[in-house]
C-alpha positions as CSV (number, residue, x, y, z in Angstrom):
1,M,216.6,25.5,182.8
2,E,217.0,29.2,182.8
3,Q,220.2,28.8,180.6
4,T,218.4,26.6,178.5
5,A,215.7,29.2,178.0
6,L,217.9,31.7,177.4
7,E,219.6,29.9,174.6
8,I,216.1,29.3,172.9
9,L,215.7,33.2,173.1
10,E,219.0,33.7,171.6
11,L,218.4,31.3,168.7
12,A,214.8,32.5,168.1
13,L,216.0,36.1,167.6
14,L,219.0,34.8,165.5
15,A,216.3,32.7,163.2
16,R,214.6,36.2,163.0
17,T,217.5,37.4,160.7
18,K,218.1,34.1,158.6
19,I,216.2,32.8,155.5
20,G,216.4,29.6,153.6
21,P,218.6,26.6,154.9
22,S,220.3,28.5,157.8
23,Q,217.0,29.6,159.3
24,L,216.0,25.8,159.1
25,L,219.1,24.9,160.9
26,I,218.7,27.2,163.5
27,L,215.0,26.2,164.2
28,N,216.1,22.7,164.3
29,K,218.1,23.7,167.2
30,I,215.4,25.6,168.7
31,D,213.3,22.6,168.7
32,I,216.1,20.5,170.4
33,K,216.5,22.9,173.0
34,L,212.9,23.0,173.6
35,K,212.6,19.4,173.9
36,M,215.7,19.6,176.5
37,L,213.5,22.2,178.5
38,K,210.5,20.1,178.8
39,L,212.7,17.2,180.2
40,F,214.1,19.5,182.5
41,I,210.9,20.9,183.6
42,R,209.3,17.1,184.1
43,L,212.7,16.2,186.0
44,S,212.4,19.2,188.2
45,A,208.7,18.3,189.1
46,E,209.5,14.7,189.9
47,L,212.3,15.8,192.0
48,K,209.7,18.2,194.0
49,S,212.2,21.1,192.9
50,L,209.1,22.9,191.6
51,A,205.9,23.8,193.5
52,G,202.5,22.2,192.2
53,G,201.4,24.9,190.0
54,T,204.6,26.0,188.8
55,Y,205.0,22.6,186.7
56,A,201.6,22.9,185.1
57,E,202.3,26.6,184.2
58,L,205.8,25.9,182.8
59,E,204.4,22.9,181.1
60,G,201.9,25.2,179.5
61,R,204.1,27.7,178.2
62,V,206.6,25.4,176.9
63,L,204.0,23.6,175.0
64,E,202.7,26.8,173.5
65,I,206.0,27.8,172.2
66,G,206.2,24.4,170.9
67,R,203.1,24.9,168.7
68,M,204.6,28.2,167.6
69,L,207.9,26.8,166.8
70,G,206.0,24.3,164.7
71,G,204.2,26.7,162.7
72,W,207.4,28.6,162.0
73,L,209.1,25.4,160.9
74,K,206.2,24.6,158.5
75,T,206.5,28.3,157.4
76,A,210.0,28.2,156.8
77,K,210.2,24.7,155.1
78,G,207.3,25.7,152.6
79,R,209.5,28.6,151.8
80,D,212.6,26.7,151.6
81,L,210.8,24.6,149.1
82,R,209.4,27.3,146.6
83,P,211.6,27.7,143.6
């Protein structure tokens, strides 16, 4: 989970430096990594590797990151469609 979170952070920093199709590609990679992280968190909770409150906190943070990423993707797509 830590490795995936660090990869998301690295990709987000990279996406900040790009525009156009290359940024969209990176943002889509972040989306996939975020979905993987959600799955890892859920599996960890099912396997009782996480304390009770930890799952809820992590899930809430990942959902918030997902909302922010969605806004970023929407903005980037809108920018990409302009002439």
